[in-house]
C-alpha positions as CSV (number, residue, x, y, z in Angstrom):
1,M,26.4,-38.5,23.1
2,L,28.6,-37.4,20.3
3,H,27.6,-36.3,16.9
4,L,29.3,-37.5,13.7
5,L,29.4,-34.6,11.3
6,K,30.0,-34.7,7.5
7,D,30.8,-31.2,6.1
8,G,29.2,-29.7,9.2
9,A,25.9,-31.6,9.1
10,V,25.0,-34.2,11.7
11,V,24.8,-37.6,10.0
12,M,24.7,-39.8,13.1
13,I,24.4,-39.6,16.9
14,V,27.0,-41.9,18.5
15,P,26.8,-43.2,22.1
16,V,30.0,-42.4,24.0
17,G,32.5,-45.3,23.6
18,A,30.6,-47.0,20.7
19,T,32.3,-48.1,17.5
20,I,30.3,-47.3,14.4
21,T,30.4,-48.1,10.7
22,H,29.2,-45.4,8.4
23,D,29.7,-44.8,4.7
24,G,32.2,-47.6,4.4
25,F,34.5,-46.8,7.3
26,T,34.6,-47.8,10.9
27,V,35.4,-45.3,13.6
28,S,35.0,-44.8,17.3
29,P,34.8,-41.5,19.2
30,T,38.4,-42.3,20.4
31,S,39.7,-42.4,16.9
32,I,42.0,-39.7,15.8
33,T,40.0,-37.3,13.6
34,S,42.8,-37.2,11.0
35,M,42.2,-40.9,10.4
36,M,38.6,-40.3,9.3
37,P,37.7,-39.6,5.7
38,E,37.8,-36.0,4.6
39,G,34.9,-33.8,5.8
40,Y,34.0,-36.0,8.8
41,S,34.4,-35.0,12.5
42,F,33.0,-35.6,15.9
43,V,31.6,-33.0,18.2
44,E,30.0,-33.2,21.6
45,A,26.9,-31.5,20.4
46,P,26.2,-29.5,17.3
47,P,26.0,-25.8,17.9
48,A,22.5,-24.7,18.9
49,P,20.9,-22.6,16.3
50,D,20.2,-19.0,17.2
51,P,16.6,-18.6,18.4
52,E,14.2,-16.9,16.0
53,P,13.7,-13.3,17.1
54,L,10.3,-12.6,18.6
55,T,7.7,-10.9,16.5
56,P,6.4,-7.5,17.7
57,E,3.1,-9.3,18.7
58,E,5.0,-11.9,20.8
59,L,6.9,-9.1,22.5
60,R,3.7,-7.3,23.3
61,E,2.3,-10.4,24.8
62,Q,5.2,-10.4,27.2
63,M,4.8,-6.8,28.3
64,P,3.6,-6.5,31.9
65,P,0.2,-5.0,32.6
66,L,-0.1,-1.4,33.7
67,T,-2.2,-0.2,36.5
68,P,-4.8,2.4,35.5
69,R,-2.7,5.1,37.1
70,Q,0.4,4.0,35.2
71,F,-1.5,3.9,31.9
72,R,-3.2,7.3,32.4
73,D,0.1,8.9,33.5
74,A,1.8,7.5,30.4
75,L,-0.9,9.0,28.2
76,I,-0.5,12.4,30.0
77,D,3.3,12.2,29.5
78,H,2.5,12.0,25.8
79,D,0.1,15.0,25.9
80,I,-3.0,12.8,25.8
81,M,-5.3,13.9,28.6
82,P,-7.8,11.4,30.1
83,E,-10.7,13.7,29.2
84,Q,-9.6,13.5,25.6
85,V,-9.7,9.7,25.7
86,T,-13.2,9.7,27.2
87,A,-14.4,12.2,24.6
88,A,-12.9,10.1,21.8
89,I,-14.6,6.9,23.1
90,G,-17.8,9.0,23.1
91,Q,-17.4,9.3,19.4
92,I,-17.7,5.5,18.8
93,A,-20.8,5.0,16.6
94,D,-22.1,1.7,17.9
95,V,-23.9,2.2,21.3
96,K,-22.8,-1.1,22.7
97,D,-19.2,-0.8,21.5
98,R,-19.1,2.7,23.0
99,A,-20.5,1.5,26.3
100,K,-18.0,-1.4,26.5
101,A,-15.1,0.8,25.6
102,L,-16.1,3.3,28.2
103,N,-16.4,0.5,30.8
104,A,-12.9,-0.8,29.9
105,W,-11.5,2.8,30.1
106,E,-13.2,3.8,33.3
107,Y,-13.2,0.6,35.4
108,P,-10.2,-1.5,34.7
109,T,-8.2,-3.4,37.3
110,Q,-5.3,-3.3,34.9
111,F,-4.5,-2.5,31.2
112,D,-2.9,-5.3,29.2
113,R,-0.8,-4.3,26.2
114,T,-2.6,-6.7,23.9
115,E,-6.2,-5.7,24.7
116,P,-8.1,-4.2,21.8
117,L,-8.9,-1.0,23.6
118,I,-5.2,-0.1,23.7
119,E,-4.9,-0.2,19.9
120,Q,-8.2,1.8,19.6
121,I,-6.9,4.5,21.9
122,G,-3.7,4.6,20.0
123,A,-5.5,4.9,16.7
124,M,-7.7,7.7,18.1
125,F,-4.5,9.7,18.8
126,D,-2.4,8.7,15.8
127,L,-0.1,6.5,17.8
128,T,1.4,3.5,16.0
129,P,1.8,0.2,17.7
130,D,5.5,1.0,18.1
131,D,4.7,4.3,19.7
132,I,2.4,2.5,22.2
133,D,5.2,-0.1,22.9
134,D,7.6,2.7,23.6
135,M,5.1,4.4,25.9
136,W,4.4,1.1,27.7
137,R,8.1,0.5,28.3
138,Q,8.5,4.0,29.7
139,A,5.6,3.4,32.0
140,T,7.2,0.3,33.4
141,A,10.7,1.7,33.7
């Protein structure tokens, strides 16, 4: 397929070898471009637009999980000791929320970057989401 452009915008998709009439003129893909009215041209395909950059949240969803050891080591490398995390979780006011956070901290099979506990731990130690992202990348390097 070829694309008929007018001033850079696609106005028609033309099957290879077809002759078309558009805007008062007849042309085929084998026509010499200089014979077309000003502003018209054929291209094999219009340039693909640049993809939208991923949002920080989308990037976090793509981060690999960490093993409990990787996550705890990453915290230690940032001067956050496991006992401090356990103590901070112990300060959660709601009994059930505290118990669930403690379960998630003490008995995980893995830590996912997007799980709420990760943001909670970050907030407890004044880590921004970007700080956590950096820590996560370092742990997987």
